[in-house]
N, C-alpha and C positions, 0 to 999 in steps of 0.2 A: 466615378462616372456623373457628368452634370446632366440631367436631365434635358432632354430636348424640348424644342420647341412647344410641342403639343402638351408634355407634361408641365413643361412652365405657367401653360395658359391653365391647365385644370388644376392646379395648383393655386394660381391666384383666385379662379373662381370658387373654390372649397373656401379660402381664406377669407375674402369678401360674404360668402354664406354666413360665415361664423360671427361674422362683425355684428353687436348688438345694434339695434335700429336706433338707440340715443346716441351712437360714438359720436365723438366729437373731433376736431382737427388735432392733428398733431402738434403737439406742443402748449396746447391750451391747458389750466389746471388740470388734475385728474376729477372725474365725476366723484360725488360721496358714493360708498360702499353699498350696493343695492341689501333690501332686505333679504334673507333665505328663502322665503317662499319663491318671490316673484323672481328671483336670480334661478331656482329650480326649475320654475315653468317655462322661462324663456331658454334653458338648455332642452328642454323637453319639446320644445316647440324648433328647435334647432335639429333636435333629433328625429322628428318628424318629418323634416324639410329633405334631409339626407336621406333618411329613409326610401321615401317615395321616389326621388330622384336615382337612387340607387336599385330599385324595382325597375324601374324604365330602363338602366342602362344593363342590367340582367337580361330581359327581356331581348335587347338588343344585341346580346352577346358582347357586352364592353367589358373588358379585362378591366374597368376603374370601378365598375361596381363593388367589388370587392373591399375597395378603400374605402369607398363613400361608405359601406356597411359598417367597416370597422371603428369610422367617424361617428357614425350614428349610435352606435353601442357605447361609445366613451361620451355623449351627451347625454346619454340614458344615466349611464353609471355617475355622472356627474351629478347628474339633480338629484339622486338620493344622498349623495353624500354631503351636498350642501343642505339641504331640509330632509334630514333623515325623520324627523316626527311627524309626517303627515300620512297619515294610513293612504289618502287617496291620490296622494301624488306617488306614492311607493306603487301602489295598484296600476296606476297609467304608465310608471317607467317600468316597469317588468313586462309589460305587453309589448312596449317598443324595443325595449332591450331584448327578449326572446325572439320577435320578429326579425330584427336586425342580425343577431346573431344566425339564426337559420339562413337569411341571405349570405351571411359573411361566408359560413362553411358550405353554403351549396355553390356557391362562387369559384370558392378554394377549391372545392372537389373537381366540378367541371374544369377548371384549368390547370389541374394537377399539381395544386400548391400544400397538397397535405402529406408529409413524409419525411424521411430523416428525424424524426420525435420532435419535431413541429408544423406549424401553419407558417407559410413565405409570404410575405406583403409588401408592398411597394413595387414601383416601377421596374422593370426590366434592367437588369445591372447594377441595380440597390437594392437587391430584395434582402430583407431583413426577418428573421425568424422569431416566429410568435411561440416557445417553447410549451409540449403538451405537458401538463402536471397531474399526471394521474394521483389522486386521493382515495387512498383506503382502497383501489382495487388491486387485483391480484397480477399486475404486469407491468412492466416497465414500458418509457414512451417508446423503445424503437420494437417493441413487437405489436403495436399497434398498424394495422395495414389500413383503416380507412374510417372515417366516421361519417354516419349515416344520418344526417338531420332531419330528415324528412318520413313525416310519422306512416308507420308501416299499415299495409291493407289490413283490416282483420279476416280472420279465420275460422271455418264454422268449429272449428277443432279446441279453441277457446273460448269458454263463456264469454269472458267479459273482461275488459282491461282493467289494469291495475294503475290507478292514477292520482297524482298530488299536486295539487296547485301551489305556486310558489314562485321565486326567482329563480331563472337560471333556463336553459333549453333541456330537455331531455333528449338525448341522443343514442345511439346506438354503438359501442365500439365493436369494428370488427378484428380479430386478431389474425397475423400474418400465419400462414398454415407449416412454416419453417421454423416458428420459434419455440424454444423450450426445448427439453432433452429429447433424446433418443426415443424413450417411451413414451413419451408425452405424445412426441409428434408420430409415432406409430399409432395409437389411440385417441388422438383427437378427433372430433366431429368432423365432417367436411366441411363445417361452417361453425365458428365459435363466435359468441357475440354476447356482450355484456352490457347490462345497463350503466349510462351514467348520466350524469348532469353536468352539460358544458358550461363553465362562467368563465368570460375573459374578463379577466380581471385586470384593472389600471390603478395606477397611484393615485392618491390623493388630490383632488384639484387644487390649484394653486401653487403659488412658488417660480411663475412663469417669468421671463424677463419681457423687456418692453416689445421687442419683436415676436418673439411668441404670442403674448397677449394680441398684437394686433393682426398676426394672420390667422391664428386660432388652430385647432389641433392639426390641421393638415401639415404644419410647418414643423411638427416635432418628430422624434423619430419612432417608429414603430415599435422598435422593441421595450419602449417602455409598459405592453401587456403581456400578461402570463396567461395561456387556455389552460384553466384546470378543468381536469375530468373527473369530477365525486362519483363515490359511490351513494346513492341516494337513499341506501337502506342504512349504510353505518355514519353515515352524515345528514343532520336535521334541518341545517341553518344556514345561511351566506353572511359572511361577515363585511358589512360595506361602512367603515367607518363606526359610528355609533348604532348602525341601523342593524336588525338581525332577524331578516325574513328568513322563512321557510323556505328549502331548497324545492323547487317543484320536481316532480318523478315521473315515470313511466316505466313501469317493472314489467310491463306485457313487452314491450318492444322488441326486445333482444330475442324471445321466443318465439314470434311473430318472422323474425328476419330468419332466425334458423330453418322455419317451417318454409319460407318462401324459396331457400334454397336446398331443400331437402323433397327428392320425389318420391311419391306414393307408391310405395312397392308392396303394400299387401296384396293384391290379387294377383298381380306377377310373382310376386315371390312364392305365393301359395302353388300356382299354376305352373311356373317353370324355377323349381328354386335351383341358385347357384349358378342362374342363367348370365348374370355379369357381376360387375363389383359392387351393385348397390342390393346384391339380393343374395351377398356371400355372407356367412355368420361372421361377425363383428361385434367387439366391444366399444363403446366410443364416451370419452370424457364430453361430457356438454360444455362443461368451464375447463380453463387452466386446472392442474391439481395442484394443492396447497396441502403442505403437511400439517398433522394433527387436524384434518377435518375428516369424518367419517363418510364413505363412500354409502350413497342408495342406490343399489342397482336395479332398475326398472326392466322389467321382463316383459315384452307384449304378447298377446295370442294369437289364436289361428287367424290367419285371413288379413291382420292388422300390421301396421307398423309402430316404430316409436314415436311419431306424431300422437297417437292414442293417449300418452303419458303428460301432452304439454297443458292438459288443463288442470290436472292435480298440481303439476309442478308451479302453473301460475299463482295458484292459491297458496302454496307451500311459501313460496319466496316471498311472499307478504310478511312471513315471520319471521323476524331478524334472528332469531336462534337458528333457525335452518340454514340462513348465510353464513352464519358464524361458523358452524359445527358439523355440517355435513356438506355433501359436494355428490351431484347428481351422475350417476354412469348409466349409461344405456346399452341394452343388449339388444343388435338388431340380427335377426334371421330369417331365413326362408319358411315359412310355415308348413307347406308341402313338404317339405324334403322329409325322410326318415329321422323321425325323433331320437333314436338313439344317436346317430352321426352326428347331430346338430348338438346335442349335450355334450359330446365329446368334444366338438370345438371350442363351445362357448366354456367349459371347463378349463380348458388348457389356458385359453386366452385369459379368464380371470386369473389362473396363477402366474401367469408371465405378466401380467400387469402388476399385481402387489408384488411380485419380485423382483421387477425390473424399478417402479419404486422405492422400494427399500430392501435392499439386498441383506444390509445386515440386521433386517429386523427390530429396529427400533422406534418403529413409529407404531405406539399403540393403537390409533385411529384405524389403521388399516390390518388390523386384526379383531376388527368388531364390525363387520362388513355387515348391512341388512339387504336383503333381496327381498324383491317386491314384485310378484310375478302374477298378473291377470289371465284368467281363463287356462290355455294351456300354457303359457308363461309360468304358472304357478307348479308344473308338474316338472318344467326346467330348471325350476328354482329349488324344489325338492331334491331333484338326480345331485345338486352341489353339496347336501349337506347328508347323506344316508351313505350306509356302507352296502355295495351289493351283494357281498357274498360271492356266491354263485346263482344266487335267485334269477337276475336279469339274464345271463347266459342259457341257463335250463328254460326261459321262456320261449326262446328260439330254439334250442337243440335237444337232443336227444343222447346225445355222448359227453362225455367231459371234453372239456375242452383240449386238454393236452392229446387227443385223439385225430384232434383235425388236422387235415394235411391241407396246407395252402402254402404260399411264397412268405418268407420274412416279414415284408412290407404290407402283406393282408392282414398276418397275423396280428402286428403291433395294431391295425389300425380296429381290426375286432375284439382284439382284449381292451383296448382304451373304451370302445364304447360300453362293452358289457359287464366291467371291472373295474370298479371305482372306490374310493373310501372317502368320505364327507371332508371337504375343505375346510382344513382347520382355523383360516381367518374370517369364517362367516359364523356369526353368530345370533342372527335372528332373520326369522323369513314370515313375509306377509302373504299369504295366499287371499286372492280376491276373485273370485266366482269362479274356483277351480275345479273340474270335475274328479275327484280321487276316484270315484267308482265309473267313470265315464259318463257318459250323455247319451241317450234313446236317442237323439236326431241323427248319430252316426249310423246307426244300423238302419234306419230308414232311408226311402228313395234319393233322397237330396243328398245323403252323407254318400252314398254309394254312389251318386254322379259327381260327387266333387272328391272322391278318390280315383275313379276311373280318369279324372280330367290330369290329374299331377301326371308330369312327366319328369320320371327322374333321373338327377344329374348321372353323367357317364360315369364317373369315379364311384359313386356309389353303388351303382348298377351291375360294375365290372367287379368288387368286391363279392356281392351276393352272388353273382354268377360262379365267379371262381370258388367260394366257399360248397357251393350246392352242387355244383359239378363233379368236385374231385370228393367230394364226400355223399354220396347217396345214401338215403335213409337215414343221415343223421340229424336233420335238422327235423322240426315241426312242418305238418304240411301246409300250414297257413302259410309260413317264413319261406318254405322250400318253392312255393307256387311265385313269390314277386317280395321284392322289399316293401315290407308294409308302411304306409303313409301314416300321416298324422291322424287322419280320418280314421284308418284302422286301430291304431292304436286306443282312441277315443270309444269306441264301442265297447260296452259294459263287460263283454265277453272275451276282450282281449287279453291271451296269458299274460303278456307283458306289462300292462296295464294294472291285472290282478298283483302281479309281482310285487311292482311296485306299489301299489296300495298296502303291502303288508311290511314294506320295510317303514322303520321309525328314524328319525331325525337323529344326530348323535344328542349325547344329554346334553354338551352346551348350548345346544341351541333351542332358541324360542321359538314357538311358533304364534301367528295369529291367523283368524278366519274372517273376511266380509266377504257375506252371503248377498244374491238377491231375492227376494220374495213376493215378487211382486204378480203373480200370477199362479194359480191351483194348478198342480201338477195333474194329468193324465189319470195316474198311478196312484194319488193320494198324495196330501202335504202341498208342497208349495216349491216355487221355483222361478227363474228368471226368465223363461220362456226356451233356455239351452240347458243350462243346470239344476239341476234338484239340490233344494235344502241339505237333503240326505245324502248327495253325492259329494257336495263342499264341505260337509261335517269334517273337523279333524281330530282325531283322538289326541287329546294332551294338549291340545292349544291351549293358552294363555288366556284368551279371549276369543271371541267370538261375536258378532254382530250381524244382523239382516238391514236391509234398507231396500226402500220399496222403487226398485229399478230395474230393467231390463238387461239382460248380460252384456251388452257392448256398453252400458252406460252406467254398472256399477261402480266404477272407480272413477265418474264424473262426480256422482251424487255428492252433494253438502256435507250427509253423515259422514260418509266413507272418508272423507277429506277429513274431516274432525278427527274421528279415529285414527286415522294415518298420525295425522300431529299429535295425538294422545300417546300410541305406540313408539312414536322416535322420541317423546319427553322423558317417558319410561326408559328407554333405550340408553338415553342421556344419563341419568339419573342413575343406571348401573353401572355405567362407563367411568362416571367420576368417582364411584364408590370402591371400583373395583381397584385392589392394591396395583401398584407399578414395578 
């Protein structure tokens, strides 16, 4: 299809804008070749002119802005190719290139030009695909839903941004929710985002025919470029002819993007557990699963949500070995609901994820899972690695389970919540500020008020009411009165907590503790203002450290993050040494 009159005028304008200022009439002898540095500087001037004009067009919603940005990227790219030995020129070119590429992707996003594995450039009717080329990313081009070129807003749940200067444009790669296998789709987080650095890669300049030289970049096919999306952890530099500038990076951007799309459910999940889809117990994959990587499952605490882990994740993701060998999974659950019912659901989901990803049991990485739990999340983690025997049952009942008269479906739910064995695929647990012996605050007025505020979900209340109603005198008085809340469980006198404290993890499970000791306890010793060091102590733990932090900040403390890195390094060493 031939361009219309407006398209032709625009192409002519771009062509003349690209002419060197010293151009001579057609037919005269060619001018002597320019020296590399002046020629490169001329390319940068052209890039700057195109960039300024394109920004004005973008403000006016002119679709030609995208093509102008494209040409500006090419001019800046060519400048580095022409004169790769000048650090000053490279620095200036990298800034112009990143600004032009940001404008190019923003214009493409606004006009719906990103999709079907590429970015579509050119006038309507003559669109050409600039293909997306993921480099060391765990996804194919057709799994990409969008590219987000704008810097994400900071979030107070993340202490600092992990940035690296260099060439290219850091972007967030959002993935399609329908990509991957059935089990990956089932457990994918509501928004999966990856860190990438976009590099719009062009051919080496030169080799143009006379018409192309006269008309400039606007006369050439857009198909000469490829949009690389490079993993900035795995790839350190960009190849621009003989130049090798460092690759720019923003490792925090995808975490901020996920937080922006995640509702804060801490208080609502406590007061109205199971109130909606965002307060249901759920295992989530923060990134697409990759065989051979060891899952690290992060479980949040009371009145919190999975966002509490993003500060630690932000620090761990700067460690290349974490990217290569581990993958973060998150346990999201309503913290005000019955502790035993929630643990049962989490246990089932964890088992379903492992079985779905590796039904033949051939991936050893899925048999060495690490659980990390903060506060009450640590108690849920312990419930995954102990054999309950009859201890949990007798913490709520006074007669054998076989004597209870309930409907079959109610019996199945009660049995799953109180009788369980350790998950064979979990081999390490890290407890962070975990109240193994309870917290005195749960017994005080604030704890009692919080417990009264919880609205128990109907399905859990129905199981409780049926069991107690059909079996008078079979249950302990505290259970017969009502479904125990998580606050009830955290009382030092809680029979269920005391029973759980006596259970020991399976022999193949290594445990570690990270505690807060910033405050002198009312009853001697030290605490983190919620959990005492004595309550958090874990018999048989391989390591135990204390950090000067309050309860809600223990897992944010730099020493706690360094300890997590040390523990994961130890885990890798044992995994690599184990026979296959």
